[in-house]
N, C-alpha and C positions, 0 to 999 in steps of 0.2 A: 763703326770708322766709315770713313770716309777717304776715295782713292787717295786722298792727300798724304792723310794721316796715316795710311797703309805703306805708302813711300818713304816717310818720315821715318817709321817704324823698322821699315827694312833699311835704311843706309843706315841706323842704329844701332844694328845687326853687325854692321859691316859689309851688305853687299854695297856694290857703287850702283847707280844708273844705268850702266850698259850693262848690268847681269841683273837688274828688276827687270830692266824691257825683253830680254831675250826670255827670262822664264816668264815674263806676261804675254810674249807674242804681240809686242809691241815695238816702236824706236826709242833710243836715249834721247833726241830733242822731247818727244810727246814726254815720256817720264818728269823731264827737267820742266814742262812748260806745267806741267800738274802740281809738280811739287811749288812750282813759283807764284800758282794761282792765276794764271792765261788761260790754262784750259779748265772751267769749275765744270762742266758737265762732263765726264766721259760716257764714253756707249757701254750698254748694259755689261756684255760681255766682260773689256776692259777690267772696269770698274769690279765685278765679281775676280778674275783672275787677281789681282793687285791684296784687295783684300783676303783673300785665300791664301794667299803665299805671305800675309801680315799675321793671318793668325793661325797657321801652322806653327808645328812645333818645331825650332830651328833644329837643326842637324848637327851633333853631336862628332868633334873631332877625334874622340876615342873609341878605340876599335869594338865591338862588340865582346865581352868576356863571359859570354855565355857558356860553361862545360858541362 
C-alpha cells in the first residue's frame, strides 16, 4: 500500500484530511498534496505512519459489551 492509497482508504472510512494529518503528525496541505499526487515520495516516517493508520482496525462506535 502506498501513502496515497492509505489516505484514500482512511477517507473512505470517514476520516477527514485534517484528522489524518493530526494522526500522522503532519499537516492537512501535505496530506492533500500526497492524495492528489503532487508529492510522490514522502519521507519514510510519514509513509509508515499513513500505511499503519490505514492497516489498523477501524475503531468501533459501539461500547465494549464484555460482562
